[in-house]
N, C-alpha and C positions, 0 to 999 in steps of 0.2 A: 774475505767475508764482505758482504754488501752492507754499507752503513747508512743507507738511505731510509728515511722514515716518511710516512704520510701521517700528518697530524690533523685531527678533526676537532673543531670547536664550533660553537654556535653563539651568535650575538643577537641582541634583541631587535636590531633594525639595520637597514642597509648602510646608514651613515656610520654607525659604530663599527660595522664589519669592514667598510671601506677604509676607515681610519686605521684600524688595526692592521689590515693587509698592507697598507702603505708603510706603516712603521716597521713591520717585520722585514719588508724588502729593504728599506732604507738602512736598517741596522744589520743587514746581511744575516739575519736569523733564519731566513727562508729564501729559496731561489724563486719560488712561484707560489702564489696564493690564488685559488679559484673561489670567487664569491658566488655562491649558488642562489637560486631563487628562494624566496621565503617558503618555509614549510611549517607545518603544525606539529608541535611536540607535546606529548602527553606523558606525565611523569608524576611520581609521588614525592612531595616535598613537605617536610615538617608535618607528617601524618595526614596530609590532604592530597587528593588527586588534582593536579593542575593541568591546564592546557594553555599553551602560549605559541604565538607566531615567532619564529626565529629565523635568522639568516645563517646558513652553514658556511663554513670556510674549510677548504681542503688545502692544506699547507704542505709543501714539499721541502724537506730539510734533511740534515744529517744527524747522526747520533752526537757528533762533536758539537754541533750548533744547538742541539735540543735544550740544554740548560738555559742558554741565552733566550731562546724562543719562549720557553715556559715562563721565565722571569718577566719578559715583556708582556705576555698575555695576562699574567696575574696582576701586573702593575696597572694595566689600563682597563681590564675587563670589569663591567659593571655588576656582574653577578657575585654573590657571596661565595658560591662554589661553582666556578666555571668548568664546563666540560673541556677536558684536554686529554685526548686519547691519541697515543702514538702507535702506529701499526708499521711493523717492518715491511719493507718492499723486498720481496724475495727474487724478483726478476723484472727486467725492463730493458728498453733499448740502451745498450751500453753508453752510447754517446750522450744520451739524455741524462742518465744517472751520473756520468762524469761532470756534465754541466751543473747539476745540482751541487755536487761537491765543490766545484770551482766557485760558484756564486755565494756559497755560505762560508768559504774559507776566509778568515781574517788573518792577513799576514802580519807577523810581529815586526815592529820597527826596531 
């Protein structure tokens, strides 16, 4: 069974997105993070319709690394309720999927 996940989150600006991406890679919680161009999000929050500019991140990780990744996002994310959505990857280039697994594997000493 494939254990690769694509995790999506949004940050309020490029600086926060870049800092989170760097931290996720440093901590080996992700193999790769794509910081996308700012987008406009429209949503209902606390009974009001809101519109905000956000910077999406596409994060490649594994099921095993996901708890560490979620913990890191929640620790540094400025939102009260951050978007953290994990989508299973059902197919992909085998060598690339193996690379994701290797990059997020923390060897026990």
